[in-house]
NUROBA-997867 format. One record per atom (N, C-alpha, C): y negated, x negated, z negated; residue in three letters. Coordinates in steps of 0.2 Angstrom, whole numbers, plus 5000, padded with zeros to 4 digits. Example, Ala and Ser with C-alpha at 12.3 -4.5 7.8 and 13.67 -1.06 7.14 Angstrom:
<gutors>
502849344961ALA502249384961ALA501649344961ALA501149364965SER500549324964SER500049364961SER
</gutors>
This chain:
<gutors>
463347964948MET463148004942MET462547954946MET461647974946THR460947924946THR460947894941THR460347854945ARG460147814938ARG459647854933ARG459347894937SER459247944932SER459547994928SER459948034929ALA460448034925ALA460448014921ALA460847954920ARG460947924914ARG460447884912ARG459947894914HIS459147864908HIS458947934908HIS458847974906HIS458548044905HIS458548044897HIS458148094895LEU458148084885LEU458348114882LEU458948174887LEU459148224885LEU459848204882LEU460248254878ARG460848264875ARG461148274881ARG462048254882GLU462448274884GLU462548344884GLU462948384886ALA463248444885ALA464148454882ALA464148474874GLY464548474869GLY464248474861GLY464548454861GLU464148474852GLU464148394850GLU463548414848ALA462948324847ALA463248364839ALA463248274836ARG463048284829ARG462348244826ARG462448234822VAL461648254819VAL461648174816VAL461348104822GLU461148034824GLU460947984813GLU461047944814PRO460747894806PRO460047914809PRO459947904813VAL459047904816VAL458847974811VAL459248014814GLU458748084810GLU458948084805GLU459348064798LEU459448044793LEU458647994790LEU458847954793PHE458247904791PHE457447944794PHE457247984798PHE456948034801PHE456648094792PHE457248094789ASP457448154785ASP456948114778ASP457148074778LEU456748034770LEU456248024769LEU455948044775VAL454948054772VAL454748114771VAL455448194772PHE455548224769PHE455648214762PHE456048204758VAL456148174751VAL455348164748VAL455248134753PHE454448144748PHE454148174748PHE453948214754ALA453748284755ALA453648344751ALA454648324747ILE454648384745ILE454348354737ILE454748304736THR454248284727THR453648294725THR453448284732GLN452648294730GLN452448354731GLN452548394734LEU452548474733LEU452748514727LEU453348494725SER453548504716SER453048454710SER453048414712HIS452348364705HIS451648414707HIS451448464716ARG450948464716ARG450748514709ARG451448584713LEU451548624707LEU451548614701LEU451548564698ILE451848554692ILE451148524690ILE450748474695ALA450048494691ALA449748544692ALA449548594696HIS449448644697HIS449848714694HIS450048714689PRO450248764688PRO449848864685PRO449448874691ASP448948914691ASP448848974698ASP448849024696PRO448849074703PRO448649004712PRO448048984709ARG447548964715ARG448148894720ARG448548844713GLY449048814715GLY449748824716GLY449848904715PHE450448924717PHE450248934727PHE449648954727VAL449648994735VAL449648934737VAL449048874736GLU448848804740GLU449748774740GLU450148784735THR450548734736THR451448764740THR451248844740GLY451548854745GLY451248874751GLY450748874753LEU450448834757LEU450748774763LEU450748724758LEU450948674763LEU451648664760LEU451948714758ILE452748714758ILE452848724765ILE452348804768VAL452448814773VAL452148754780VAL451848714778ALA451548684783ALA452348624784ALA452248594779ILE452948534781ILE453548584783ILE453748644779TRP454248644785TRP454448674791TRP454048704796TRP453548694802TRP453648654805TRP453448574801THR453548514805THR454048454808THR454648514800TRP455348464800TRP455448514804TRP455748584805ILE456248624808ILE456048614816ILE455148584817ASN454848574825ASN455448524827ASN455448484820THR455748404823THR456648434824THR456748464819ALA457448484823ALA457748504827ALA457248574829TRP457448594838TRP457548534840TRP456848514841VAL457048454846VAL457548384845VAL457548404842THR458248304842THR458748374844THR458848464845ASN459148474845ASN459548464854ASN459048454856TRP458748434865TRP458848374865TRP458448344861LEU458648234866LEU458948194862LEU459048164863ASN459748114861ASN459848044857ASN459448044853PRO459247994848PRO459447934849PRO460147934855GLY460347844857GLY459647824862GLY459247864864ARG458947834867ARG458247784866ARG458247744868THR457247694861THR457147744858THR456847774867ARG456347834869ARG456147874862ARG456747904862VAL456747964855VAL456847954850VAL456847884850ARG456947844840ARG456247834839ARG455947804843LEU455147784843LEU454747854842LEU454847884845LEU454747944844LEU454847964836LEU455347984832LEU455647964827LEU455247944822LEU455247864827PHE454847834820PHE454047844822PHE453447884827ALA453247864827ALA452947934821ALA453347994821LEU453248034815LEU453347994810LEU453847994809MET453947954802MET453447964801MET452847904802GLY452147864800GLY451947924801GLY451747964804ALA451048034801ALA451448074798ALA452148084797GLY452148134792GLY452048084784GLY452248044785LEU451947984775LEU451447974777LEU450948004781VAL450048004779VAL449848054779VAL450348144779VAL450648204778VAL450648214770VAL451148184769SER451448194763SER451048144757SER450748104757MET450548054753MET449848084752MET449548134756SER448948164755SER449148244754SER449448254752ILE449948344746ILE449748324741ILE449648264737PRO449248304728PRO448348284731PRO448448254735ASP447648314732ASP447448304740ASP447948384742ALA447648384752ALA447148434752ALA447048474742PHE446448534744PHE445748504742PHE445748444742GLY445248374741GLY444848344744GLY444948274744ALA444748214748ALA445148204753ALA445748204753ARG446348204757ARG446748254764ARG446148294763GLY446348354767GLY446248324774GLY445548294775PRO445548274782PRO446148224786PRO446548164780HIS447148154783HIS447548184787HIS447748234781LEU448148274782LEU448148354787LEU447648324789ALA447548404794ALA447548354801ALA447448294801ILE447348244807ILE448148234807ILE448448214804ALA448948174803ALA449348264805ALA449348264804TYR450248374807TYR449848344814TYR449248384814VAL449048394820VAL449348364823VAL449148304822ALA449348234827ALA450448264832ALA450748254825MET451248284824MET451648324829MET451148374829GLU451448434832GLU451048454840GLU450548394842LEU450348424849LEU450848344849LEU450848294848GLY451048244851GLY452148244852GLY452348294847ARG452948294848ARG453148364857ARG452648394857SER452648454863SER452448424868SER452148364872LEU451848324873LEU452348274877LEU452648254871PHE453448214873PHE453748284876PHE453948304871MET454448354875MET454448364884MET453748384884ILE453648434892ILE453848384896ILE453648294896ALA453948244898ALA454648234899ALA454848244893ALA456048224890ALA456048274897ALA455848344896ASN456148404901ASN455748424908ASN455248384911ARG455048424914ARG455448414923ARG456048344922VAL456248374929VAL457048394927VAL457348384922HIS458148364921HIS458048464916HIS457548474911ASN457548544912ASN456748574911ASN456848604918PRO456248584919PRO455848664914PRO456348714914THR456048804908THR456148764901THR456148714899ASN456148704893ASN455548664893ASN455548634899ALA454548594898ALA453848654899ALA454248734901LYS454048754900LYS453748804895LYS454148814892ASN454448824883ASN453748784880ASN454048724883PHE453648674879PHE452748664879PHE452648684885LEU452048714886LEU451848774883LEU452148834885ARG451848874877ARG451548864872ARG452148844868ILE452248784862ILE451548764860ILE451348714865LEU450848664864LEU450248694866LEU450248764869CYS449748814869CYS449348844864CYS450148874859TRP449848914852TRP449748824848TRP450148794847GLN449748734844GLN449248704843GLN449048694850ALA448348684849ALA447748724848ALA447848804849ALA447448864845ALA447448854840ALA448148824837ALA448248854826ALA448048764823ALA447848694831GLY448048644827GLY446848644828GLY446648674829ILE446048694829ILE445748724822ILE446148794819PHE445948804813PHE446348734806PHE446948704807PHE446848664805PHE446448604803PHE446448584809VAL445748514808VAL445048564804VAL444848604807ALA444248644806ALA444348644797ALA444948644794GLY444948654786GLY444848614784GLY445448564788GLY445248474785GLY444548474783GLY444048484788PHE443548444783PHE443348534782PHE443348574779ALA442948624776ALA442548584770ALA442548624767ALA442548644757ALA443048664757ALA443348634752PRO444048684747PRO444148704748PRO443548774745GLU443548854746GLU444148874754GLU443748864760SER443448854765SER444448864769SER444448794766ARG445148774768ARG445848814767ARG445648834763LEU446248874761LEU446448944767LEU445948974768TRP445649024773TRP445948994778TRP445548954781LEU445948924788LEU446548904790LEU446748834785TRP447648844784TRP447748894785TRP447648954780ALA447948994780ALA448049014787ALA447549024792ALA447649074798ALA447749014804ALA447848964802ALA448548904806ALA449048924807ALA449448924798LEU449848934798LEU450048994801LEU449849064800ALA450049104803ALA449949114811ALA449949074815ILE449749074819ILE450649034823ILE450448984818TRP451048914817TRP451848974817TRP451549014812THR452349034810THR452749114814THR452049164818LEU451849204823LEU452049184827LEU452249124832ALA452249094839ALA453049114841ALA453549094838PRO454149114839PRO454349174841PRO454049204833ALA454149304831ALA453849314842ALA453349314842PHE453049344850PHE453349314857PHE453749274855SER454249234862SER453649164867SER453149134859MET452449114865MET452249114869MET452249164868TYR451949234874TYR451149184878TYR451249184882VAL450549164885VAL450249164889VAL449549184893PRO449349224897PRO449349194904PRO449649194911GLY449949164915GLY450449144915GLY450849114907LEU451649084907LEU452149134905LEU451949164903GLY452349244898GLY452749224893GLY453249274891PRO453649254886PRO454049194886PRO454149174882SER454749144882SER455449174879SER456049154884ARG456649194880ARG457249174875ARG457449184873THR457649144868THR458449134873THR458849204876ILE459149164879ILE459249074883ILE459049054886GLU458649024888GLU458548964884GLU458448984881TRP458648914873TRP459348894875TRP459548844877ARG459948804876ARG460348774870ARG460448784865VAL460648764859VAL460948754854VAL461248714853ASP461948644850ASP461948694845ASP462148754843PRO462348794837PRO462748724831PRO463048664832HIS463448634824HIS462848614823HIS462448564827HIS462048524827HIS461448544820HIS461448624824MET460748644820MET461148684815MET461348694814ALA461848704808ALA461748654803ALA462048604804GLU462048564801GLU461548514799GLU460848514803ARG460348474802ARG460048534795ARG460348594796CYS459648654792CYS460048654785CYS460648664785GLY461148604779GLY460848564777GLY460948504779LEU460548404778LEU460248444772LEU459748494777PHE458848504772PHE458848514767PHE459548544765ILE459248594760ILE459848554755ILE460348494755ILE460548464753ILE459748394751ILE459548384754LEU458748364753LEU458448374744LEU458148444749ALA457948504743ALA458348504735ALA458948514738LEU459148514729LEU459248454726LEU459448394729GLY459348344728GLY458548344725GLY458348364728GLU457548334723GLU457648374718GLU457848414715SER457848444709SER458148424705SER458548384708ILE459248324701ILE458748254702ILE458348264703LEU457948224702LEU457648244698LEU456948274696VAL456548294694VAL456748334688VAL457648324688LEU457848374678LEU458148304677LEU458448244681GLY458548184676GLY458048164676GLY457448154680ALA456848084679ALA456748144671ALA456548224670THR456048224665THR456648224658THR457248214660PHE457548244655PHE457848204650PHE458048124655ALA457648054651ALA457448044647ALA456648074649GLY456048064645GLY455848114637GLY456348154637MET456248184631MET456848184626MET456648184619PRO457048194613PRO457748244614PRO458248234615TRP458848244618TRP458948304612TRP458448344608ASP458748384603ASP459348464605ASP459448494602GLY459748554604GLY459248604608GLY458648604608ALA458548664613ALA458548644620ALA458148564620THR458248524627THR458648514630THR459448504628ILE459948494631ILE460148554633ILE460148644630LEU460448674633LEU459948684636LEU459148664640ALA458848694646ALA459348644650ALA459348574649PHE459348544655PHE460048564658PHE460648594650GLY461248604653GLY460948664659GLY460848714659ALA460548754661ALA460448764671ALA460148674668ALA459748664675ALA460048654678ALA460548624674PHE460948604679PHE461348644682PHE461648664678ALA461848794682ALA461848754684ALA461148794686GLY460748844691GLY460948804697GLY460748764696THR460648674702THR461248674707THR461848694704ALA462548684706ALA462648784707ALA462448814704ALA462548874707ALA462448904714ALA461648854715MET461348844720MET461848844727MET461848754724TRP462148724728TRP462848794734TRP463248814727TRP463748874729TRP463548894736TRP463048944731ILE463148984735ILE462749004743ILE462448954743TYR462448914754TYR463048894755TYR463248834753PHE463748794756PHE464348844756PHE464648884749ASN465348894749ASN465548924753ASN465449014756ILE465649044759ILE465149054767ILE464349044763GLY463549064768GLY463649034774GLY463548944774ALA463448914780ALA463948914784ALA464648894782GLU465248904788GLU465248954791GLU465349014787ARG465249104794ARG464749084794ARG464149064793ALA463449084798ALA463749024804ALA463948974802GLU463948924812GLU464548954812GLU464948994809HIS465749024816HIS465149074819HIS465049134815MET464649184821MET464049144825MET463449084825PHE462949074827PHE463549024837PHE464149014836ARG464548974839ARG464549024845ARG464949094841ALA465149134844ALA464749194851ALA464149144848SER463349234848SER463249224860SER463349264860ASP463049264866ASP462549244867ASP461849254863ASP461249224861ASP461049164854ASP461349134857PRO461249064850PRO460549054850PRO460049074855GLY459349024853GLY459249074849GLY459249174849ARG458849214844ARG459349204839ARG459849164838VAL459949154827VAL459849094826VAL459649054830ALA459148964829ALA458648994826ALA458249054828ARG457549054832ARG457649094821ARG457749144820LEU458049194816LEU458449164810LEU458849134809ALA459249154803ALA459049044800ALA458949004808TYR458648924803TYR458048914804TYR457748954809THR457048954807THR456448984804THR456749044802TYR456349114798TYR456649094790TYR457149104793LEU457549134783LEU457649084779LEU457849014783HIS457748964778HIS457248944773HIS456548974778LEU455948934771LEU455948964767LEU456249034765PRO456249044757PRO456649004754PRO457148984757ILE457748954753ILE457448904748ILE457348864754VAL456848794754VAL456148804748VAL455948844750ALA455348854743ALA455748874737ALA456148944738GLY456348944732GLY456848864724GLY456848824732ILE457148784728ILE456748714725ILE456248734726ILE455448704729ILE455148714720ILE454948784719VAL454748824713VAL455048814707VAL456048804707ALA456648804703ALA456248754700ALA456348684706ALA456448624702ALA455848604698ALA454948634698ALA454448644696ALA454548674690ALA454948724691ALA455248764684ALA455648754681ALA456148694681THR456348674680THR455848614673THR455448574679GLU454948524675GLU454648564667GLU454348614668TRP454248634665TRP454348644658TRP454948694659VAL455448694654VAL455548674649VAL456048594653ILE456148554649ILE455548504645ILE455248504647ALA454548474643ALA454248514640ALA454548584638HIS454148644633HIS454448694631HIS455348664628PRO455748704628PRO455648774622PRO454948754615HIS454948794616HIS454248834615HIS454248904610GLY453848904609GLY453849004616GLY453149014615HIS453149094623HIS453049054629HIS453349074632ALA453349024640ALA452949084642ALA452449024647ALA451649044647ALA451749094654ALA451249104658PRO451349144662PRO451549084669PRO451549034670TYR451848994678TYR452348974675TYR452548964669VAL453348974668VAL453849024669VAL453649084671ILE454149144671ILE454049164678ILE453449134680ALA453349134689ALA453749094689ALA453649034688GLY454248984692GLY455048994691GLY455149024683SER455949024683SER456449124687SER455849144688LEU455949204690LEU455949164698LEU455349164700GLY455049174706GLY455649124709GLY455449064709GLY455949004711GLY456549054715GLY457149044708PRO457649084709PRO457949154716PRO457149184713ALA457149254718ALA457149224724ALA456649194727LEU456649164734LEU457149154737LEU457649104732TYR458149074735TYR458549104735TYR458849194730LEU459649224734LEU459449264739LEU458649304740PHE458249334746PHE458249324750PHE458049244751GLY458049204760GLY458949174760GLY459549184754ASN460149164757ASN460349234758ASN460049304757ALA460449374758ALA460549394764ALA459649364765ALA459349384772ALA459649344779ALA459749244776PHE460049224779PHE460749284782PHE461449304777LYS462049284777LYS462249344783LYS461549384779ARG461649484782ARG461349454792ARG461049414793ALA460849404800ALA461349344803ALA461849324800THR462449284801THR462949314801THR462949384803GLY463749414799GLY464049434792GLY463549444789ALA463649514786ALA463349564791ALA463849624788ARG463949704791ARG463149734786ARG463249694780TYR462549714775TYR462249674769TYR461949704768TRP461349654763TRP461849624758TRP461749564756PRO462749554750PRO462549584743PRO462849624741LEU462849654735LEU462649614729LEU463049574728SER463149514722SER462449454721SER461949454728HIS461149474728HIS460749514725HIS460949564728LEU460349614727LEU460449614721LEU461149624719VAL461349634710VAL460949594707VAL461049524707GLY460649444705GLY459749464707GLY459449464712LEU458849524708LEU458349564708LEU458649584705GLY458649684701GLY458849624695GLY459349584691ALA459449554686ALA458749504684ALA458349484689LEU457949454690LEU457149474689LEU457249534691ALA456849554690ALA456549624683ALA457249594680ALA457249664672ALA457149584669ALA457249544670LEU457249484663LEU456349494662LEU455749504667ALA455149494671ALA454949514662ALA454949594661PRO454749594654PRO454649584647PRO455749554649VAL455449524642VAL455349474643VAL455149414647ALA455349354647ALA454549314644ALA454049344644THR453749334637THR453949334628THR454349364629TYR454549374620TYR455049344620TYR455449274626VAL455849234621VAL455849144623VAL455749094621GLU455849054623GLU455949024629GLU455548984632PRO455948934637PRO456648934638PRO456648884635TRP457648854634TRP457848924635TRP457748984632LEU458449034631LEU458249064638LEU457549074642LEU457449094648LEU457749074654LEU457949004655ALA458048954657ALA458848984658ALA459148994652LEU460048984650LEU460049084652LEU459649114654ALA459849184657ALA459849184664ALA459249144666VAL458949144676VAL459949084676VAL460049044675ALA460749014678ALA461249064674ALA461249114671ALA461749144672ALA461849184676ALA461349224678VAL461349244685VAL461249244692VAL461149174689VAL461449124697VAL462049114697VAL462149104691LEU463149064691LEU463449144693LEU463349204691THR463449244689THR463449284698THR462949294704VAL463049304708VAL463649234712VAL463449174712ALA463949124713ALA464849134714ALA464849184709VAL465749204706VAL465749234710VAL465449294711TRP465449364712TRP465749354718TRP465149314725GLU465449304730GLU465949254730GLU466149224726THR466949204726THR467249234728THR467349254720LEU467649324722LEU468149364726LEU467249404728SER467549454733SER467649444738SER467449364741LEU467449364747LEU467749294749LEU468049274746GLY468349204743GLY468749214750GLY469449274748ALA470049264751ALA469849294760ALA469449324761ARG469449374767ARG469049284770ARG468649254769HIS468349204771HIS468749134772HIS469349114768ARG470049084769ARG470149104776ARG470549164776ALA470849204782ALA470449154789ALA469649204787ILE469649184795ILE469349134793ILE469449084792ARG469448974792ARG470148984796ARG470548994793ALA471148994798ALA471249024802ALA470949074804ALA471149104812ALA470449044818ALA469949034812HIS469648994819HIS470248924818HIS470148894815GLU470648834816GLU471248834819GLU471548894818GLY472248914820GLY472348924828GLY471248924831GLY471348964837GLY471048884841GLY470848834835GLY470548784840GLY469648794840GLY469348864837GLY468648884837GLY468548854831GLY
</gutors>
């Protein structure tokens, strides 16, 4: 092996594992998720929902882009670790700016965010230039798209709050459309997913861990809110409903879907396409649903009595609906021949609750929503559990 081969920054071929420095990097995003849910709690109006939604999209993209990068880079290398530490520092600035992102901290968030995106891509171009020139070219395409989006993002950071919303929406639209358009750049052409040598185990594990982080933040919101409230009957029932609903959300993602998806991911002839659709795009509504549901938990436990306000209804129904839709689409894209019936029925049940939600107290609405999510989890387990165990046994028996 040459000295160059020994000292390059890319992972060796074979199944990659998530390294401790990647988990350390994720701590910044625990903070970011907390900031997002608290921002939504503090701004429970239509504009607050839209602004926080844009910020959720932004945070998701910077995290998943880093997950892609560490799928290729070796976190055991000092320069890769230094890259992650630099991204963490910029990520802290972004996270600290979230509460006042559409106020005085907009410029700070914009500059730090764009620096993360451009700096990461420039690092990847240099790291891949010799040992994976195809990927270096891919990141040159990505850099072009990010630079175009970055113009809107930085301009938005310095614009008035009314214009900032539209400029940041334009930037995030560019970021979101780039993979769908294969990062096409005139003169460089499109990137083909078949060329992306993705490690399925690492990508699936990274995304699963992010779901754990988001659900963990829900538990923190639940515990912190309930601890400061009088423990009367309605509050206790609201707490129990929120906890049961969060546990059911974990079950819906991890009991069958995540493992089945990874098996399909490993067997795919085009793992790059699976990673782009199932793990890059379809995890966004899953994460967004968890954050919105966490905010709704705080609203319900803090004010369990009286008629449910419109924002409580929107969060209580919209968060789980986003989560179920994201999981249904994820499972459809990773092994199911159809949309999961249990999830579709769950979405229908949540929609059916909307007309009556204004007539019930928040704690009772929370119980109804928890019952829907629990029903979906139990239904899927009973209908697919035996089949899933048989498939798992076949994979283990075959060593795959």
